[in-house]
N, C-alpha and C positions, 0 to 999 in steps of 0.2 A: 374385805369384811363388810360389804354393803348389806349382806343378809341380816346381820345383827342390828344394823341401823333400821332396816325395815321392821324387824321384829319389835324393837323398842318403840318405834313410832306408833304402830297400831295397838300394841299392848298398852301403852300409856294413854292413847286417845280413848280406848275403850273404858279403862277403869279409873284413871287418875287425872282426868282433864282438870286443869287449874281453873279456879273461879275467884273473882275478887270478893264475892260474897257467897253465902250459903244459899243455894237455890231451894225452893220449896219442894217437898216430896209429895207426889200424887200417887195414890195406890188404888187400883181397881181389881176386884176379885169377885168370885161367886159368893164367898162368905167372908165377912170382916167382923172381928170382935175388937172392941176398944175399951180398955180398962186401965186407969191410972197412967195415962199418956203412953200406953203400950198398945201398938196395933198388931193384931194377929190375923193375917189374911191367908185364905186357902182357896184352891180351885181356880185354875186359869188366872193366876196373878199377873197383873201388868203394873209396873212401876215406872213412872216418868220422873227423871232426875237429870238435871244439867244437860239437856238436849240428848239424852240417852234413854233408850227403851230397854227395860229389864223384864224378862219373862221367867216365871218359875212355877213350881207346884205349890209352894208355900213361902210366906215371907213374914218376918217379925221386924217391927220398927219401933225402937225405943226412942221416943221423942226427947226425953230428958238427957240421954247420953249421946243422941244423934248417931245411933248405931242401927244399921240396916243389915239383916241377914236373909239370904235367899237359900232355899232348900229344894233339891230335886229338879233335874232338867233345866238348869239355869241357862238362859240365853241373854246375851247382851248385844244390842244393835246400835251402832253409831252411824247414822245416815245410811248410805248405800255402799260405803267403802269398807267398813270393819264389822266383824262379827265374832262372837265367842260363845262357847259352850262350857258348862262346868257342873259338877255335882253339888258344890257348895260355894257360896261367895259371901264375904263379910266386908261391909263398908263402914269405916269411921268417917262420917261426913264432916265432923268438926275438924279433925286432924288431916283430912284428905288422904287417909290410908285405906288399904284394902288387902284382902287375902282370898285365894282361890284354892280349891283342890280339884284334881283331875280336869285340868283346864284344856280347852281346845280353842285356838285362835285362828282366824282367817282374814285375809285382806283380798278383796275382789280384784283390784287393779293389777296386782302382780301375781295373783293366784298363789300367793305364799300362805302357808299354814304351819302351825306349830301346836304341839301338845306336850304337856308335862304333868308331873305328879302334883306339884303345887307351885303357887306364885304368891308373892306378897309385896307390899310397899310399906315400909316403915320410915317415917320422916322423909329423908331425901334419898333413900336407898331402895332400889327395885331389885327383886331377886326372883329368878325362875330356876327350878330344880328338876333334874332328871327329865330333860326335854329332848325332843327331836324336831327338826325343821325340814320342810321340803316345799317344792312348788309343783310336784307331780301328782298323779292320781292318789287319792287318800287311801284307797283300798289296797293298792299294790304299787307303791312309788318306785320309780326307777332309781332314784337316789334320795338319800336322807343324810342329814347331819345331826349327830347325837352329841350332847354335852351334859356333863354332870351338874354344873352350876353356871348361871349367868347372873352377874351382879353389876348394877349400874348406879353410879353416884351422880345425882342430878347437879349438885353444887360444883363438883370438880369436872363434870362432863367427861367422865372416864368410865370405860366399859372393861370389865374383866370376864373372860370366858375360860372355864377349866375343862380340860379333856375333850376338846372338839374332835370328832371322828367322823369322816365322810364314808358312807357306804354307797356302793353301786349295787343295787339289789340287796343281797344278803352278804356281799363281800366287802370287807373294810379295805379302803384304798389309801387313805391319808389321815394321819393322826398328829396332833400337836398337844403337848401337855398343858400348855397355857397360851392364851392370846390376850393381850391388853393394849388398848389404844384409845385415843381421844375421839369423842364424837362431835367436838366443836368444829364447825365448818370454817372458822377463821384460820388464816394462815398462821402457823407457829413453827418455831424451830424444833428440830428433832431428826430422827432417823427415818428415811423413806424405805419402802419395801426393797429388799435386796434382790439381785438377779443372779441366777445360777445357770450354768450351762456346761457342756462338755464338747470338746473337739479333739479329734485324733492328732491334729497339728499343734493346737495350743494347749491341750490338756484340760484340766478342770478350771472353769472360769467362775470367779466370784466378784460381784460388784456390790458395794454398799454405799448408796448415796446418802449424803449428810446435808440437811436442809437448814438454812438460816434465814429467818424472816423477822426482823425487828422493826420494820417500817412498812407501811402500806405502799410506799413508792418503789420499793426494790426488794429483791430476794437474791440469795446466793446459794448455789448448790455445788458441793464438792462430791466428786465421783471417783474415789479410789478403787482400783481393781487389781486382781491377781490372776494371772494365767500360769498355771503350775509348770507347764513345759516351755513357756515363752518368756515370761518376765512379769514386771509390774509397773504401774504408773498411776497417775492421778490427773483428772480433768476437772475443770470448774467452769461454771456458767453464772454470770451476773445478769439478771433481768431487771429492767427498770422502766418506769413511766415518769417522764420528766415534764409532761404537760397534758392537758385533756386531749390533745390531738397528736401525741407522739409517744412512741415506745421503742424499746430496743433491747439488745442483748449482746454480751461480750463473753466469748468462750476461749479458753486457752487450756493447754495441757502438755504433759510430757510422759512418754512411755519408754522404758529401757528394756531391750531384748537381752536375754541371756546369751553369752558367747557361744554356748553349745547350739542354741537355736540358729544364730547367725551362720555358724559354720555348716550346720546340717543342711540348711536350705539356701545357702549362698546369698543371703539377703544383703542388699547394697548398704543399707543404713542400720547401724546398731541401735539407734534411738529414733523416735518419731516425736515431733513437736510442731506447734503452730498456734495460730489464733484466728478467730472469726468475729467480725463485728457486723451486726445487723441493726439497722436503724431506719425508721419510717416516721416521717413527720409531715402533717398537713397544716396549712395556715401558718407557715413559719414566719412570714413577714406580712402576709395579707390579713385583713380584718375579717369579721364575720359577715360582711356584706357579700352578696352574690355577684357583684360586679367584677371581682377579681379573686383568684385563688392561686396558691402555690404549694409546693411540696418538695421534699428531699427524700431520696432513697439511697441507702448505703448497704452494700453487700460486699464486704472486704474479707478476703481469706489469704492468709500467708501460711504455708506449711512446707515441711521438708519433703514429704511424699504422701500419697493418698491414704496410707495406713493410719496417719494421724486422724483422719475422719472415720475410717473403717473401725478403728478400735473403740469408737464411741457408739457404734451401732449394735443393736440387739438382734435385728432381723436380717436374714440373708438378702431380702429384697431391697434393703436400704444401702447395701454396700456400693461403694464408688468404684467403677471399673475403668473410668477414663483417667489418663495421666495428665490431662490438661485441666487446670483450675482457672476459673474466670472470676475476677472481682469487678464490681460495677459501682459507679457513683453517678446519680442522676439528680438534677434539680431543674424545676420549671416554674415559671411565673406566667399566668394566663389571665387575660382580660378579654372582653368581647371584641376588641379591635386588634390586640397584639398578643404575641406569644414569644417568650424567651426561655431558652433552655441551655444547660451546660451538662455534658455527659462525659463519661470516661470509662474505659475498660482496661484492665490489667490482667495479663495472662502469665501463668506459671506452668511450664511443661516439665513435669517431674521425670520424664524419660530422658531428658538432656542432662549433660554434665553441668551446664549452667544456662542461664537465660539471657546472656548478653546479646544474642542475635534475635531473640523473640521480639516481634513488633508489637508495641503497645500503642494504644490510641487514647491520648488524654492531653489536654482537654479538647472536647468538641463543643463549640459554642454556636448556637443557632438563634437568629432573630427573625421573626416572621410577622408580617402585616396581613391580617385576614382579608379575604376578598370583600371589596366594597364597591358601591356604585360610583359612577363618574357623572358629575353634573346633574344629579337627581334623575338619571336615566337608568332604569333597572336593567335594561338589556346590555348595558356596557359596564363591565366591572374590571377591577384591577386588584393585584396583590403584589407583595414583595417579600423576598427571602434572602437572608445573608447567612452564610455558614462558614466557619473556620475550623479545620480539622488538623490535628497534630499527630504525627506518627513518629515514634522514636524507638531506639533500642538502647540496651544497657551499655553498648560499646560507644555511644555518643552520636550515632547517626540520627539525623532529624529531618523530617520532611513535613512541610506545612502547606496545606491546601486551603485557599480561600475562594468562595464561590458566591456570586450574586445572580439571582434569577428574578426577572421582572416580566410577568405576563399581563397582557391587556386583552380581555376576552369579550366578544359580542355573542349574545345568545338570541336565537330565533327559532321559528318553526315554519313548516311548509305544509300545504295540502290539509288545512284544518287540523293541525297538530299530529298528523299521521307520521310526519318526519320532523325531528328536532335536530338542530345543529348548533355548533359553536365554532367561532373563528377567532383565533388568538394570535397576537404578535408577541413573541418572547425574545427578550434580550438576556443573554447569558454571558457572564464573565468569570474566568477562573485564573488564579495566580498560584503557582507552585514554587516554593523556595526550598533549596537543598542545603544542608549543613553537615560538615564532617563526612561527606560521601565522596568516594573517588569517582569522578566523572570523566577521567581520561581526557582532560582538556575541554570538555563540553561546558556549556553555560550552566551556571548554578541556579537557574530559574527557568520558568516556563510561563508564558502569557497566552491566553486564549480568549477571543471574543467572537461571539456568533449571535446573529439575529436569525431566528427561524420562525416559520409560519406553521400553524397547527390547525387543521380542519377536522372536526369530529361530527359525523353524521350517525344518528341512532334512531331507532324506532322500537316501540313496544306494542305488539299486536296480540289480540286474543280472539279466539273463535270457538264456539261450541259446535260439536258434531253429535251424531245420533247416540254414540256410546261413550264419548269422552270429551274433554275440554283441553284445548291446545293454546299455549302462549308461546310467542316467538319474539326474541329480542335480537335485533340486528344492529351491528355497529361497524363503522369504518373510520379509522383514525389515521390521518395523513400528516406526517412531519416533513417539512421541506426547509433546509437551511437556506439562508439568504446571504447576507454579507458575513464573511468570516476572515479573521486575521489571527495569526499566531506567530510566536517567536520563542526562541530558547530551546531547551532540551526537555522532552517528555519521557519519563520512565514508562516502558510498556507494561510494567506490572501494576501501574496505577490505573484502575478501571472504575473510579468513582465519579468521573466527570459526568454531569447530569445533562449535557447537551446531546440530543439524539442526532444521529446521521439521518439522511433522507430515507424514510421508510414509510410503510403503510401496514397497519394491522387490521385484518378482517376477522370478524368473529360473529358467531351465531349461537344463541342459547335457546334450547327448546325444553318446555315442560309439558307433560301430558298427565292429566288428572282424570279420575273417574268422577261421576257426579256426586259422590259422597265427599269429594275434596281430597281424596287419597292419591298421592303421586305414584304413578307406575313406570314412568320413563323420564329420564333427564338426559339430555345430550348437548354437549358444548364442543365447538370446534373453533380453533384460533390459528390464523396463518399470518406470520410476518413476511413482508416483502421488502427487500433491500435494494436501494438504487445507488448509493454513494460509496465508492471505494470498498466494495465488498467482493470477495472471491465468488460468492454465490448469490443468486438472485432471490432465493427462497430460504427463510429460516426454518427451523424445525416446526413442523405442523403438530399441533396438540389436539388430541381427541380424548374427550372425557365423557364417559357414559355410565349411567346407573339404571339398571333395569330391575324392577320388582315384579315377580310373576308367581302365579299359583299360591298367592297369599303368604307363603313362608320362605320364598327364595329371593335372594338379592345377588345380582352380578354387577360388579363395579370394575372399571378400568380407566386409567389415565396414562396415555401413551404419547411420547414425543418421537416423531420419525424424521430422520435426516435424509433429504433427497440426494445429497451428494455422497453420503456414506452408504446409502441404500440399506440402512438398518435402523433399528430402534436405539435411541440414545438414552432414554429413560422410560421406566414403566413401573407403575404400582397398580396392583389389582387384587381383588379378592372375590370369592364366592362364598356365600354363607346360607345356612338353612336354620331356621328357628321356629320351634313350635312349643307346645306345653311339655314335651318330653326331651327333645333334642335341641342342642345349640352347637352347631358345627361351623367352623370357619377355616378356609384355606387362603393364605395370602402369598403374594410374590412381589419382590422388589428387585429392580434391576437398574443399574446406572453404568454408563460407559463414557469415558473421556476420549480425547483425541488419541491417547496412547493405549489405554487398556480398559478392561472391565474392572471397575472398582467395587461394585456391589452386585451380588446375584444370590439371593437366598429365599427360601421358602419357610413359612411358619404355618403350623397346623394346630388347632385347638378344638377340643370338643368337651361338652358337658352333657351327660345323659342322666335324666331322672329315672333311676333304675326302678324305683317304686315310690309310693308316697313317702316323702321325707328322707329319701336316700339318693344322693348324687354321686356319679362317678365322673372323673375328669381326667384329661390327658392333653399334653401339648408337646411339640418339638419344634426346633429351628434347624434347618439344614442349609449349609453353605455350599452352593453349587460350584464355586470357583475351585476349591480344593477338595470337594467331595467329603466334607467332615460334618459331623453332627455337633452343632454349637450348643444345643441345650435340649434336654428332654425332662418331662415331669409327668407324674401320674399320682392319683390319689382318690380317696373316697371321703365323702362328707355325709354325715347322718344328722338329720334334723328331727328333733322330737319336741313336744310341747314344752318340756321343762329342761331340755339339755340338747346340745349338739356336739358332734365329735368329728375331727378332721385328722386324717392320717395320709401322709404323702411321701414320695421320694422324688428327688430331682438330681440332675447332673448337668453341669454347665462349665464352659471354659471361662477362666478368670485370669486376666493379666496380672503379673506381679513384677516388681522391680528388683532385679538381682545385680550383683556387682559387675556383670558383663552386659547389662542392658535389660530391656523389657522381654519377659517370657510369659508363657501362659501355663496354667495348671488346670487339671480337671477337679472340680469341686463337687463331691457327691454328698448329699445330705438326706437324712431321714428325719421327718418332723411330725409332730402330732400336737393337737390342741383340743382341749375339752372345755366347754362352757356349761356351767350349771346355773340356770336362771333362778333368781337374780344374784346368785352367789358370786359369779365371775368366772374367770378362766385360768387354766393351767396349761402351759405350753413347754415344749422341749424340742431341741434341735441337736442332732448328732451329725457332725461333719467329718468327711474323709477326703483329703486332698492328695492328689498324686500327679 
């Protein structure tokens, strides 16, 4: 209902602006007669009052009664934002009342205009009758909203509108007998706008949010909903601010499916419930000084299945398709010299019967000493890092990993800074402890210590040519273990140890620019070389390239190639074209493990500006592994100066949880949305699942 707010604002500003005292009235005209405190002006009348300019053919001002009347071609101008036309206007300057006949109002910032048979302000009530509102062309508007009466109570800050009817051209499309709402921008308790929808699977959908706000520090929203073919439930969200630097929310809910729905679709769970806690706080223990800062972030979710979250969504694009839910807890304390953090992750896989064997990571504690100079020598610097990680399952298995990393680094340069280098000595220690794990007689611990050397050579070169500018970044990083000792049993599934084996990584990065500073070619290559206990001497070589050509084209590719497999192990690439009319993009993603191809799919999207203000769009995703179409979508969007319209169809595969496990369904949807500026939007989605 923003349109009525706009209407009231400029209507009130034009005619009824409040003043602490009665300003003087200045009248200019071709002819002025003054008799017994009665001013009669005619011919190009200009009245200046309360920072407002009033123009008319004739004016009468009764100084005794403070009454001002304007006749014929009345114009009211308030700065450059508001304007009005009328046949007749009457102002009671003492009571700050006014009335108009055949009024026309306009506001330049929103292009909103309104006209009505008459308008008036009596005491604290503003009334506008038999009016219509639009932001389109005045002569032939694409849409208009008509209403019989608009009444606004200034004291109660309440607006009543009777018989609002929206027309598209000459066709009526939406009618309400009455609309009433508060214009007070302060939060207050009451009903929020309901949400309506229809689904072939769920039936008619009705949601009616209830809002409670009795304190500036918190508010509570209840969201009961009914799905005629599926069931009913209620969700609630508490939002709060507990300090100037922190805020959070807590959501919980319960939804019960009808038994007929459970049987028809073989749904695993007859009910869906859970809770979500979000909390973010800065400066929890630190002060306002810049020397230190800390913060905590909580994102905790417990649920029975993903439908607990999906039932809270209104848009298809918000639906959760993954069966794995992650919760996170992070806290850090940071100073210029030290950093401390504690983290945790908890996973719920709703596709499993239970999560007893799901590996959880909590807590992870990290202590870090930032790099600092040694003996006031800037070239020699050290740092220190300690980390303890805990991995456990619901069945009681527990693995703890402790790591200490101490690097000492010397920085220097050669050949006049053309080549820079760093040499570091690193001491790394790790300890792993196992609890409640069947090790078949093996040790319940693992100890590992390694001293390794690291040499890093790098250079950043630049050179201009006749038609372009080239920068080249070269880097060679060599890691060589020295003294190493280990004992105990190491689980081969643990791959988080941060001590590298003997290796070297060679890389080169190229940028090519034209002389306007626009990049037209980027190329990066990286090659790992393995020397210690490796089946292969060469790791996968990575080639990344981005080429921009003919102003509108871009080609990008990032490929990992395995020498010993003689094939590509990972690839992501795209080609796109973009100009003032076309926006077209084709992408491909591919990934292969030791055993099989895990990903191989194409996506295509295009948007065409069919003509000025009209876009046509389409997209699809194709799985090359099983030759299936994962998703397709098409639609049209029309943009006009005062409205836009979107109509589309889409079909996509969506996983669901049944009593026999995870399955997928095709979700077909037809949707449309219309926005009337600045009125707002109307949208509707029809879903068909099979």
